C-alpha positions, 0 to 999 in steps of 0.5 A: 820786209816786203809791204804788200801791194793796196786794194780796194777795201771792203764797204760794210756800211755808209751813212748820210750824215748831213746834205748840205747845198753844195755837198752830201757828208757821209760816214761808211766803215770799211775793211782793209784787204790787207789787216782785216781791222775795220776802220770809219771814213769821211767823204763829201759827195760833191758835184763834179767841178769844171775850169775853163781857161778861157783865151780871146781872139788878141792874147788875153786869158780871161780871170775872174777875182773874187772873194773866197770864205773857206780862206777869207780872202781875195782870189784871182782864179779861171772861170769855173763851177759845178755841174748840175745833174745832167749836163755834161762838163762841156755844156757847164764849162761853156754855161760857168764861161757866160754866166760868170764873165759874159764871154762865149767860146768859137771852140771848147775844149777838154784838156785835163782832168783831175781829182781834186783829193781823193782822200775825201772827195768824191767829185772830178774836175775838168779843165776845157780850153774855149778858144776864141772867147769873146764877150758878146754873152750874158752875165748870169751871177748867183745870188750869193756871186760877186765876180771882176772879170778882167783880161791878162794875156795868156803869157802873163799866166804862170807869172801869175801863178809864181807871183802867189796872185793866182793860189788856187789849186785846181787853177794851177792844175788848169795851167799844168793841163795847159802846159804840159799839152802845148809841150807834147805838142797837143793837136790842140796846142797847134791852133795857139797863137800865143807869144 
């Protein structure tokens, strides 16, 4: 028996269940275009996010370590954060890089985008490559942020993932964007001086 081709569902009603500082929770009633049955779904409407693979002129990558409340653990990550209302992802990437690390980029290049979890999240996450980073900016952390900045050789990015030191899925996606761009010979890849 052949399965019918999936198609978009029809939204019959949507209600906001709660509004919180970093997301809005909504509940919708949807109708299947195949079966005609109705189901309820929850959705988190979050701001879009950015991640930054920040490279210094001498081949180091800028990393941040911080405590994450969701997993109740310390995490090693690349800089990143939410896109503010009315802000472009590129502007947010430059802002988040400087605010979290004090580093500023000579050049920012978008290298990829993912939907963090389309099952229930409405947002997107852009990854930017920041070239020629220098630590001449000003750190400006949010009141709840406590971040330690470190530099590692860019060639250790994959090893840190393989060893389990980096586990954040969006950071791993950023690594994939970087590696796939290098493999396919993206225009920006020739600007890299990697070991």
